[in-house]
ZAROLO-160740 format. One line per 3 residues: number of its first residue (from 0); for each residue x, y, z of C-alpha. Coordinates in steps of 0.1 Angstrom, whole numbers, plus 5000, padded with zeros to 4 digits. Last residue first. Example, Ala and Ser with C-alpha at 12.3 -4.5 7.8 and 13.67 -1.06 7.14 Angstrom:
REM ZAROLO-160740
1> 5137 4989 5071 ~ 5123 4955 5078
REM end
This chain:
REM ZAROLO-160740
355> 3442 4353 2559 ~ 3475 4327 2557 ~ 3508 4327 2561
352> 3522 4297 2562 ~ 3536 4315 2590 ~ 3504 4337 2595
349> 3477 4315 2583 ~ 3490 4278 2587 ~ 3515 4297 2615
346> 3492 4316 2635 ~ 3465 4304 2630 ~ 3478 4269 2632
343> 3493 4280 2667 ~ 3461 4285 2684 ~ 3446 4249 2665
340> 3480 4236 2684 ~ 3474 4248 2712 ~ 3436 4234 2714
337> 3451 4202 2702 ~ 3473 4200 2730 ~ 3509 4199 2721
334> 3529 4172 2732 ~ 3547 4166 2693 ~ 3559 4202 2702
331> 3555 4224 2674 ~ 3575 4234 2648 ~ 3574 4266 2627
328> 3583 4264 2595 ~ 3619 4281 2587 ~ 3615 4319 2576
325> 3620 4334 2540 ~ 3584 4327 2524 ~ 3580 4304 2495
322> 3592 4317 2457 ~ 3560 4313 2439 ~ 3558 4285 2414
319> 3574 4287 2384 ~ 3544 4271 2361 ~ 3545 4238 2351
316> 3554 4239 2313 ~ 3529 4239 2283 ~ 3528 4209 2261
313> 3509 4182 2278 ~ 3486 4197 2300 ~ 3460 4183 2308
310> 3481 4146 2313 ~ 3502 4169 2340 ~ 3467 4163 2361
307> 3480 4162 2399 ~ 3507 4180 2393 ~ 3495 4206 2368
304> 3468 4210 2392 ~ 3484 4217 2417 ~ 3501 4244 2404
301> 3478 4265 2388 ~ 3459 4263 2421 ~ 3494 4276 2441
298> 3497 4307 2412 ~ 3457 4310 2416 ~ 3468 4317 2458
295> 3489 4347 2452 ~ 3458 4370 2451 ~ 3459 4364 2483
292> 3442 4342 2507 ~ 3469 4326 2521 ~ 3472 4287 2528
289> 3476 4280 2493 ~ 3507 4305 2488 ~ 3522 4279 2506
286> 3539 4266 2476 ~ 3531 4233 2469 ~ 3538 4198 2471
283> 3524 4169 2457 ~ 3522 4136 2468 ~ 3521 4099 2454
280> 3549 4080 2468 ~ 3536 4045 2452 ~ 3534 4031 2486
277> 3528 4062 2502 ~ 3495 4072 2477 ~ 3483 4033 2482
274> 3480 4037 2522 ~ 3488 4006 2540 ~ 3520 4020 2540
271> 3513 4048 2563 ~ 3506 4023 2593 ~ 3541 4025 2616
268> 3559 4053 2606 ~ 3581 4054 2574 ~ 3562 4068 2549
265> 3551 4095 2569 ~ 3589 4110 2570 ~ 3592 4102 2539
262> 3565 4133 2534 ~ 3575 4148 2555 ~ 3613 4154 2541
259> 3592 4160 2513 ~ 3579 4187 2517 ~ 3605 4201 2535
256> 3629 4201 2500 ~ 3597 4218 2486 ~ 3604 4245 2506
253> 3585 4269 2523 ~ 3555 4242 2528 ~ 3523 4233 2514
250> 3522 4198 2515 ~ 3491 4177 2496 ~ 3485 4136 2497
247> 3470 4113 2470 ~ 3446 4086 2461 ~ 3434 4094 2490
244> 3423 4058 2508 ~ 3392 4067 2531 ~ 3397 4040 2553
241> 3433 4045 2552 ~ 3426 4081 2562 ~ 3402 4067 2589
238> 3421 4045 2599 ~ 3449 4078 2605 ~ 3430 4092 2628
235> 3423 4132 2615 ~ 3422 4165 2630 ~ 3399 4189 2618
232> 3408 4224 2608 ~ 3385 4243 2593 ~ 3358 4224 2615
229> 3325 4216 2589 ~ 3343 4183 2582 ~ 3345 4165 2548
226> 3380 4155 2547 ~ 3384 4133 2509 ~ 3393 4166 2499
223> 3385 4172 2460 ~ 3407 4179 2429 ~ 3400 4198 2399
220> 3430 4229 2409 ~ 3398 4242 2416 ~ 3386 4223 2443
217> 3418 4223 2456 ~ 3418 4261 2460 ~ 3381 4260 2473
214> 3399 4232 2502 ~ 3421 4265 2511 ~ 3396 4286 2511
211> 3378 4268 2540 ~ 3343 4254 2538 ~ 3358 4217 2538
208> 3371 4216 2566 ~ 3414 4215 2562 ~ 3438 4189 2579
205> 3453 4177 2611 ~ 3475 4146 2619 ~ 3488 4149 2654
202> 3508 4148 2647 ~ 3510 4157 2609 ~ 3500 4193 2604
199> 3482 4210 2573 ~ 3483 4178 2552 ~ 3455 4179 2526
196> 3445 4149 2517 ~ 3438 4146 2480 ~ 3407 4126 2458
193> 3413 4132 2422 ~ 3389 4149 2404 ~ 3374 4137 2367
190> 3391 4153 2342 ~ 3370 4163 2310 ~ 3371 4201 2328
187> 3404 4201 2334 ~ 3416 4224 2304 ~ 3388 4248 2304
184> 3387 4247 2341 ~ 3426 4260 2335 ~ 3416 4290 2314
181> 3385 4299 2337 ~ 3416 4301 2366 ~ 3439 4325 2344
178> 3409 4344 2333 ~ 3396 4351 2371 ~ 3434 4364 2380
175> 3435 4384 2351 ~ 3402 4401 2355 ~ 3405 4404 2394
172> 3442 4424 2387 ~ 3431 4447 2359 ~ 3396 4456 2381
169> 3420 4459 2411 ~ 3443 4486 2393 ~ 3412 4501 2376
166> 3397 4509 2418 ~ 3434 4525 2427 ~ 3419 4546 2456
163> 3426 4525 2484 ~ 3391 4516 2491 ~ 3383 4506 2453
160> 3414 4486 2452 ~ 3407 4466 2488 ~ 3375 4462 2477
157> 3386 4442 2443 ~ 3414 4424 2463 ~ 3382 4414 2485
154> 3362 4401 2454 ~ 3392 4377 2441 ~ 3397 4366 2478
151> 3362 4361 2479 ~ 3360 4340 2446 ~ 3391 4318 2459
148> 3367 4311 2492 ~ 3364 4321 2525 ~ 3376 4357 2524
145> 3368 4378 2549 ~ 3383 4415 2559 ~ 3380 4439 2580
142> 3387 4479 2582 ~ 3399 4498 2609 ~ 3406 4531 2618
139> 3420 4546 2642 ~ 3410 4567 2671 ~ 3427 4557 2696
136> 3394 4538 2713 ~ 3388 4528 2674 ~ 3421 4510 2671
133> 3410 4490 2706 ~ 3381 4478 2695 ~ 3392 4465 2657
130> 3422 4446 2684 ~ 3390 4442 2707 ~ 3375 4421 2674
127> 3404 4404 2673 ~ 3426 4393 2642 ~ 3428 4356 2625
124> 3394 4350 2606 ~ 3384 4386 2601 ~ 3413 4398 2589
121> 3423 4432 2596 ~ 3437 4463 2575 ~ 3447 4497 2596
118> 3440 4529 2580 ~ 3451 4566 2587 ~ 3482 4554 2606
115> 3507 4574 2624 ~ 3535 4552 2624 ~ 3542 4555 2671
112> 3498 4544 2667 ~ 3507 4508 2656 ~ 3541 4507 2676
109> 3509 4515 2709 ~ 3490 4490 2701 ~ 3513 4462 2702
106> 3498 4435 2679 ~ 3482 4405 2697 ~ 3466 4379 2670
103> 3482 4393 2642 ~ 3519 4394 2655 ~ 3543 4423 2666
100> 3540 4458 2649 ~ 3571 4452 2626 ~ 3585 4484 2606
97> 3585 4474 2567 ~ 3617 4455 2557 ~ 3602 4419 2557
94> 3581 4432 2531 ~ 3608 4442 2506 ~ 3608 4395 2506
91> 3577 4396 2486 ~ 3561 4379 2514 ~ 3576 4379 2547
88> 3547 4391 2567 ~ 3550 4370 2601 ~ 3560 4399 2624
85> 3534 4424 2618 ~ 3529 4451 2594 ~ 3538 4486 2594
82> 3543 4521 2568 ~ 3526 4504 2539 ~ 3519 4534 2518
79> 3548 4526 2498 ~ 3535 4492 2493 ~ 3509 4506 2467
76> 3511 4487 2432 ~ 3478 4466 2440 ~ 3497 4430 2441
73> 3523 4450 2469 ~ 3486 4457 2492 ~ 3478 4419 2481
70> 3502 4408 2499 ~ 3499 4429 2530 ~ 3468 4412 2529
67> 3475 4378 2531 ~ 3506 4384 2560 ~ 3481 4397 2581
64> 3479 4431 2607 ~ 3486 4453 2576 ~ 3494 4496 2582
61> 3484 4515 2564 ~ 3496 4560 2554 ~ 3482 4572 2529
58> 3445 4560 2529 ~ 3430 4580 2498 ~ 3392 4589 2502
55> 3403 4583 2541 ~ 3388 4561 2564 ~ 3348 4564 2579
52> 3341 4527 2587 ~ 3310 4506 2596 ~ 3310 4481 2608
49> 3296 4449 2591 ~ 3326 4428 2605 ~ 3330 4427 2565
46> 3340 4464 2561 ~ 3306 4491 2552 ~ 3326 4523 2543
43> 3319 4558 2548 ~ 3337 4590 2537 ~ 3364 4612 2552
40> 3376 4646 2543 ~ 3409 4658 2565 ~ 3397 4678 2592
37> 3392 4710 2594 ~ 3429 4727 2621 ~ 3439 4752 2592
34> 3406 4760 2571 ~ 3390 4767 2605 ~ 3419 4785 2623
31> 3424 4809 2595 ~ 3393 4837 2605 ~ 3409 4828 2641
28> 3439 4840 2635 ~ 3427 4877 2619 ~ 3400 4879 2653
25> 3429 4874 2670 ~ 3447 4899 2659 ~ 3423 4927 2655
22> 3409 4926 2689 ~ 3437 4922 2717 ~ 3465 4928 2700
19> 3453 4958 2680 ~ 3435 4971 2709 ~ 3472 4967 2729
16> 3488 4990 2701 ~ 3456 5018 2707 ~ 3458 5017 2741
13> 3502 5022 2739 ~ 3493 5048 2713 ~ 3466 5071 2739
10> 3494 5060 2766 ~ 3519 5081 2743 ~ 3498 5109 2735
7> 3492 5115 2768 ~ 3531 5117 2776 ~ 3531 5142 2750
4> 3503 5162 2765 ~ 3515 5161 2796 ~ 3551 5174 2791
1> 3535 5203 2770 ~ 3521 5221 2801
REM end
């Protein structure tokens, strides 16, 4: 009978092990699961679309869908968290090394998802709401900004600093930029504004409307645009420009010699020499930083003020012009329709020249 008893003992041992495997170990594993799988803490913020967005307290993997946002991240010193940006994000030069996810209007959502971002930054002007909604569907939080004037640019810089967990850096940067603008206004307060035509495109002739951040930047340089339009990118006729007679023509370009060529091209066109500004070669060339609502725009404002009002700065050299993007200026065919040009301007003047 002893063999039977040993066999029973072995069966009892097997059952005990099975019991441990079925009940004790799973219970132990289950006790670890809530800790291991608990989602990272999130907090809610309201973006400039008016949307409530849940983001990590300190986002660590960021994708930027606008060159101005990329510039701002570098200005705040958080570029190491930037894992991807657009094809047009080219300043500072290091931004060109980041993984590219396409353009701002039609980014590659698969590329974005593959980067596993915990935050995507967009602008209300050039990024589509459809893109934001698609990112939401993928479970990727997207935060939108909207800078319509220079003060908005500074406040947006502070908002992004708060969002990214570097509030003191944002406060210091915004204070330094405001101090420079205040010093500029002090130097210019006794000088009447110069009437200018800011030229975005030459054929057809396109300028900027009064409610754009570029027009506001012009005003802060103690100038005023002759264009009083509610459209952001109004098309002008030469007859209207001749009637208004701007004192200066203003160009923004990646390289100063390209803007000089633009001026020479205009001067050789029929009708343009009627303008006093053309006959007297009164034109200013500033960095295309003026086309981007990012902290670097303050340098462009200072540059323009020095060129238009040199007498206000008798002892101070003109500020060094910020380096422009490495990519050449985009060329549009002369036969392009205004609608197509406007669409391209949102990617050229706002992305390549790199706005918003």
